[in-house]
N, C-alpha and C positions, 0 to 999 in steps of 0.2 A: 589514064586512070587518075591522074592528079587533078584536083579541083582548082588549082591555081596555075595559070599559064606561066611558064618559065621555071616553075619548081619541079625538079626531077623526082621521079620515083626510083628508089634504089633497092636492089635485091642483094641479100647476103647469103651466107651458107644455110641459115636456118630461118631467117625472117626477111620480110620486105617492109619498107617504110614509104609512106606517102602522106601528103597533106590531107586533112580530114575531109570527108565527103558526106553527103546526105545519107547514103546507104550504110554509113557506119553507125548511125544513131542507135538502132535496135541492138546490134551485137555489143556495142559499147555499154549500153544499160545492163545487159546480162553480165558482162565482165565486171562491172563495178559492184553489182549486187553479190556476185560470187565472192568478191574480195572485201566486202564491207567491214567485217570484223577486224581484219588485219590493217586495212587502210585507216580506220578510225583512230588508231593509236597516234598517228602523226598529222592527219589531215581531216578537214571536213569532207564528208562523203555526200556527193550529189550525183546520182545516176543520170540526171538530165542536163548537166552542165555542158555537155558537148553541143547542145542546141545553141546555147549562148556563145560558145567559142566559134561556131560556124558563122554567126552573125558578125563576129568581131574580126574575122580574117582580113588582114591588110598587110602592107609592107612592114608595119611595126608590131604585128601580132600574128604569129603562125602557130598552128596546132598540127602536130604530126601523130599518126598512130603507127605502132609497130605491130605487124601481123605475122602470125606463125605460118611458115610454108607447109607445115604438117599439123593442121589444126586438131585440137582435142575437145571433146564435149560439145557444147552448143555455141561456142564462139571461138574466133581466132585472134582476138585482140590481146596481144602480149603486154602492151603498155601505151601510155599517152605521154607526149612531151610537148609542152608549150614553150615556144621561143618568143618572149614578150619584151616589152619596154625597149624596143629597138631604137637606138639613137644613132643617127648618121652624122655626117660631117667629120669633125675631128675626133669623134668617139668611136663610131662604127662598132658598137657593143650591144649586148642583149643579156637578159636573164633567162634562165630556164627553170621550169618546174615540171615534175614528172611523177607518174605512178606506174607501178607494175601490177599485173593482174593475175589471179589464179585461173587455171592451174599451172601457169607458165613461170610464176615468180620463183626465183632461187635456182634456176637451171642455166643461167648465163644467156638466155635469149634476149632479155631486156638490155643487158650490157652490149650485146652485138648490135641491137637496134639503135641504142644511143650513140654508138660509134658511127653508125651510118648517118644519123641525123647531125652529129657534130661535123662530119665531112661535108654535108650539105650546107651547114651554117657557115663554114669557112670557105666554101667554093665560091668563086666569083659569080656575080649575078648573070653575067653573059653566058655562063656555062651551066645555068640552071640551079644555082645556089643562092645564098643570102648575102655573100660578100662581107661577112663580119670579121672584125679584127679580134674581138674578145668576147668570151661567153663566161658568165658567172652563175653560180648556184648557191642558194642559202639552205642550210640544213640545221635542224635542231641538234644541240650538242649530244643528246642521248641516242640519236638515230645512227648508230654505228654502221648498219648495213648500207644506208644511203651514202654516208660519207666515205665508206670503204670503196663503194662503186666509183665515186668521183676520183678518188686517189688512184684507183686501178686504171683509170682512163688518162691519167696524167695531170689532173687538176691539182693546183697548189692552194694550200690554205692562205687566205689573205687577211682575214680579220674577224672580229667578234662584234656582233650587233645586239645591243640590249633591247628586249621587248619589241622585236621587229615585226612579227605577224600575229594576228589574232587567230589562234589555232587550238585544237585540243592539246591538253598537257598530259602528264603521267597519270593524273587522277581522272582523266576522261572529260574534264570540264574545260571549256574554251577560256583562254586568257592570252595576254600579250606574251608571246614566247621568244626567248633569246635564240639567236641563230649564229652559226659560223659560216662565213662566206668563203667559197672556193672559186678559183678562176683558171681559165685556160686561154692562151692566145694563139692566133693562127700560126705564128712563126714556130710554135712548139708542136704543131700537129702534122702527122700522127705522133703522139707523145709516148715516151717510155712509161710503162706501168710503174706506179708507186715511185715517182722520182724523189730524190732527196729534197727536203724543204729548202727553199731559197729564203733565208732569213737575212734581213738587213741588220748587220752587226753594228752596234753603236758602242764606241769605247771613248771614255772621257777621263782625263786626269784632273783631279781636284787637288790643288796644291796651296800652301800658305802656312802661316804661323799657326800652330795648334790652337783651335778655338779662338782665333783672332777676333778681338773685339767683344768677347763674351762678357756680359755683365749680369748682376743679379736681377736687374729689371728687363733684361733682353736675353732670355734663355735660348731663343730660336736663332742664334747667330753662330758663326764659326765655321771653319772648313769641314769638320766632321758632321755637324748638323746639316750644313748645306749639301754635303755629299749624300747623306742618307735620304734627304728629301728629293734630291735630284734623281737618285737611283729609282725611287718610288715613282716619280713622274715619268721617267723613261721606261719603267718596267724592266729593269735590268738588275743584276746582282750588284751589291756593294762589296768591294774588296778594300778593307782598311789596312793600311800599312803597318800599324802597330799591333794588329791582330794576326795578320797573315803576312809574312815577310819573305823577301828573297825570291828564290826560284819557285817556291810553292805558289806564291801569289800570281806570278806570270803564267805558270802552268795552268792554274785554275781559270785565269782569264782566257787563255788560249783554248781551253776546252769548253768554255761557255758559248753556246750557239748564238746567244743574243748580244754578247759583249759584256760590258760592265762599267761601273764607275770605280776608278782606282783612286783612293784617297790616301795621301801621306804628306809629310812635311819634307818634300824633296829639297835638297841643297844643290848648289851649282856642281859640287863634286859628284853628285849622283847622276849627272847627265849620261855618262857612258853606260851605266847600269840600266837606266830607263830605256835608252836606245836598244841595248841588247835584249831587254825584256820584251819590248814591243815587237822588235823584228822576229824574236822567237815565237811570237803569236801570229806571225804572218802579216803584221801591220807595218805600214809606212809611218815612222814617227812624225814626219812632216805633215801628215794628214790627220793626226790625232789631236783633237782640241784640248786645251788646258784651261781650266777655270782656276784663276789665281785669287785667293782670298787675302785681303789686307784690312787694316783697321786704321784708316785716316792718315797713316804715314808709312813710308817705305822702310822696312827693317833692313839693316846693313847686310844681314846674312840671308835674307829671304827675298828671292827674286824669282820671277817666272823662269821655267826651264828654257822656254823659247824654242822648243822643237817644232811645234805646230801652231795652228791658229789659237789665239788667246781670248778669253773673256775675263775681264777684271771686275771683281765684286768687292765693294767696301762693306764688309760684314759688320763693321762698327756702327753703321747706320740702321742695322736691322735688315733682314731679308724676308719679305712677305711672300705670300702664296703666288701673287702675280709675278714677282721676280723669279721664282723658281720655274714657273711656266715659260717665261721669256727666255731664261737661260737654256732650258731644255729644247725649246724651238730653235735657238741659235746653234747649239752644238750638234743637233741632229739634222738640221735642214739647211743651214747657211753654207754657201760655197767657201772654200778655203781662202780664195783671193779676197772676197769681200770682208771676211772676218779679219784678215790681216790688215786691211785698210782701216777698218773700224778701230782695231786694237792700236795700230800705230798712232792714229789721231788721239786716242784716249791717253796713251802713255805720254805723248808729247805735251798735251794740253793740261793734263791733270797731275801727272806724277813727275814730270821733268826727266823722264828716262830717255 
């Protein structure tokens, strides 16, 4: 019954799925027309688009229909799922787009069918599947039902894309709409419903003489200012040591799912307390980068803590927007060993430490 050799037809408890066929065109039109008002909130509605998808069927563009085993009304089409933009090689990934149709929407039938299709997407090609490693889906932020369905299947939120697709908005008029991206990988399938978010935690220490190098003509300098701008660039909270102190600061850092920028004028005697605080947050002090702010000279009492990789910033020369971006990229994406090599060279050649 499948229109594509090698692609399996799969049956579940209440639905069956298969690649789209010529005989699906008429019932599909009826399904879309029955669902027009509901679908128009989030998608452009075109009852004839299945004809176009039939012509586009290829290894990089697959369209599946979900059919009810116990049909109601004048059609049995529960939903449509497009698996498109398939990229092979080192990516082995695809994007999915989907619609559920009345009278079956909201009964769990579409979710069952999408599970079957995901199993096909991850199944090796030699076994009648698509052999994918990763599947992603993009959903408008307000489409709670669609995003909830993805999370129930084990998808994880990965990111936010501004003005991603030209679609109807809340006012019914088309415009470039923002989307949230969710993804699932083969190693996680079958996945646990609603898995806890996997958030990459970023923690940075910003240390140095308070407002080092700040002058009347250079207000955007100093450890506090750098820390605030760095936290904004990294999109994590700022924990300022002179506002939040002691165990409260470390407790807040430990509870923050995204991490944070910890700013304070740490002294050498503070090393044991910083180690205790970081370990209490479940962090390895040797892996937490330190941004050390100085102003043209080395203060006798102000030195880097030296626990983890270091980034040294002469705030006396001013810190521009590009500097903040480069620091953020370094502390969030550079390996510990390479950061230590860079820091050792900088310390030796520039500061005599």
